[in-house]
C-alpha positions as CSV (number, residue, x, y, z in Angstrom):
1,M,9.4,-17.3,17.4
2,P,11.2,-15.4,14.6
3,S,14.7,-14.2,15.3
4,A,14.2,-10.9,13.4
5,Y,11.5,-8.4,12.8
6,Y,10.8,-5.9,10.0
7,T,11.8,-2.3,10.8
8,G,11.4,-0.7,7.4
9,E,15.1,-0.8,6.6
10,G,15.6,-1.7,3.0
11,A,12.0,-1.3,2.0
12,T,11.1,0.1,-1.4
13,A,8.0,1.2,-3.2
14,T,7.3,1.5,-6.9
15,F,4.2,3.1,-8.5
16,P,3.2,4.1,-12.0
17,G,5.7,6.8,-12.9
18,I,7.9,6.3,-9.8
19,S,10.5,3.5,-9.9
20,S,13.7,4.6,-8.3
21,A,13.0,7.2,-5.6
22,C,14.1,7.4,-2.0
23,A,11.1,6.2,0.0
24,R,10.9,7.9,3.5
25,S,7.7,6.1,4.7
26,I,5.2,3.6,3.4
27,S,1.7,3.0,4.7
28,V,-0.6,0.1,3.6
29,S,-4.3,0.4,4.6
30,G,-5.0,-3.3,4.4
31,F,-8.0,-5.1,3.0
32,S,-11.5,-5.1,4.4
33,V,-14.9,-6.7,3.8
34,D,-18.4,-5.2,4.5
35,K,-20.7,-6.9,6.9
36,I,-24.3,-7.7,5.8
37,D,-27.0,-7.7,8.4
38,A,-28.7,-11.1,8.4
39,T,-30.8,-10.7,11.5
40,C,-34.2,-12.4,11.6
41,L,-37.2,-11.1,13.5
42,D,-36.9,-14.1,15.8
43,S,-33.2,-13.4,16.6
44,S,-32.4,-12.7,20.2
45,N,-29.7,-10.7,22.1
46,F,-27.5,-9.7,19.1
47,K,-27.8,-8.8,15.5
48,E,-26.5,-11.5,13.1
49,Y,-24.0,-10.7,10.4
50,I,-22.4,-12.5,7.4
51,P,-19.4,-11.2,5.4
52,S,-19.9,-9.7,2.0
53,F,-18.5,-11.8,-0.8
54,L,-16.5,-8.8,-2.1
55,K,-13.4,-7.4,-0.4
56,E,-12.2,-3.8,-0.4
57,P,-8.7,-4.0,-2.0
58,G,-7.2,-1.1,-0.1
59,E,-4.6,1.6,-0.7
60,V,-0.9,2.2,-0.3
61,S,0.6,5.6,0.4
62,A,4.3,6.5,0.3
63,T,6.3,9.6,0.9
64,F,9.4,10.1,-1.2
65,R,12.3,12.5,-1.0
66,F,11.7,15.0,-3.8
67,S,14.6,15.7,-6.2
68,G,14.9,17.2,-9.7
69,T,15.3,13.8,-11.1
70,L,12.3,12.2,-9.5
71,P,9.7,11.4,-12.2
72,V,6.5,13.4,-11.6
73,A,3.6,11.0,-11.2
74,S,0.1,12.2,-12.2
75,V,-3.3,11.5,-10.6
76,G,-5.0,8.8,-12.6
77,D,-1.8,7.1,-13.8
78,V,-2.6,3.4,-14.2
79,G,-0.2,0.5,-13.5
80,T,1.3,-1.8,-10.9
81,A,2.4,-0.9,-7.4
82,T,5.0,-3.1,-5.6
83,I,6.0,-2.7,-2.0
84,S,9.2,-4.7,-1.2
85,F,10.0,-5.2,2.5
86,G,13.6,-5.3,3.6
87,L,15.4,-8.7,3.9
88,L,15.3,-10.4,7.3
89,D,18.4,-12.3,8.4
90,G,18.8,-15.4,6.3
91,E,16.4,-14.3,3.6
92,T,17.5,-14.0,0.0
93,T,14.1,-12.8,-1.3
94,A,12.2,-10.0,0.4
95,A,8.5,-10.2,1.2
96,S,6.4,-8.1,-1.2
97,L,2.9,-6.7,-1.8
98,T,1.9,-6.1,-5.4
99,G,-1.2,-5.4,-7.5
100,S,-2.7,-3.2,-10.2
101,G,-4.5,0.0,-9.8
102,F,-4.1,3.8,-10.2
103,L,-2.8,6.9,-8.4
104,T,-5.5,8.8,-6.5
105,D,-3.4,11.5,-5.0
106,V,-0.1,13.2,-5.7
107,S,1.1,16.1,-3.5
108,T,4.3,17.8,-2.4
109,S,5.2,19.1,1.1
110,E,5.7,22.7,2.0
111,I,8.8,24.2,0.4
112,N,10.9,26.1,2.9
113,G,14.6,26.4,3.9
114,T,14.5,24.1,7.0
115,S,13.1,20.8,5.8
116,L,13.2,18.3,2.9
117,V,10.8,18.7,0.1
118,E,8.8,15.5,-0.1
119,M,6.2,14.0,-2.5
120,T,3.4,11.8,-1.2
121,V,1.5,9.5,-3.5
122,T,-1.6,7.4,-2.8
123,F,-2.3,4.3,-4.9
124,A,-5.6,2.4,-4.9
125,F,-5.6,-1.2,-5.8
126,D,-8.3,-1.7,-8.5
127,G,-9.2,-5.4,-7.8
128,V,-9.6,-5.8,-11.6
129,G,-6.2,-6.5,-13.2
130,T,-3.7,-8.1,-10.9
131,E,-5.4,-8.6,-7.6
132,P,-3.3,-7.4,-4.6
133,S,-1.3,-10.2,-3.2
134,F,1.3,-10.6,-0.5
135,T,4.3,-12.9,-1.0
136,A,6.3,-14.0,2.0
137,G,10.0,-13.5,2.2
138,S,12.2,-16.6,1.8
């Protein structure tokens, strides 16, 4: 059983146009695969399914503290996203998720006098260039 668990402390996110911003939260949608109905007329009790041979590469969203020095990303910007998890005790290299794609959404929070102004970006892995891949920490 591991002696430590990830809490988000030390995690970073880089996207096209954003490389050194204060990440406040990061959300990874995960990968998925469609199911194909393979039921025959003589099947009984339950439908039968097989997995599609193509996977859905997923998306990553992150919210950053907005400042005057934060580069402004634009919808459609193409490049690589890298999510770096914080180091666990004893690790010298953090776990990471990386892959190519493009920004599908860029928005800012409400501007008022009682809360931080934040920018949220959503990045879609494209499954074309660098396929999304997870590298374990070590």
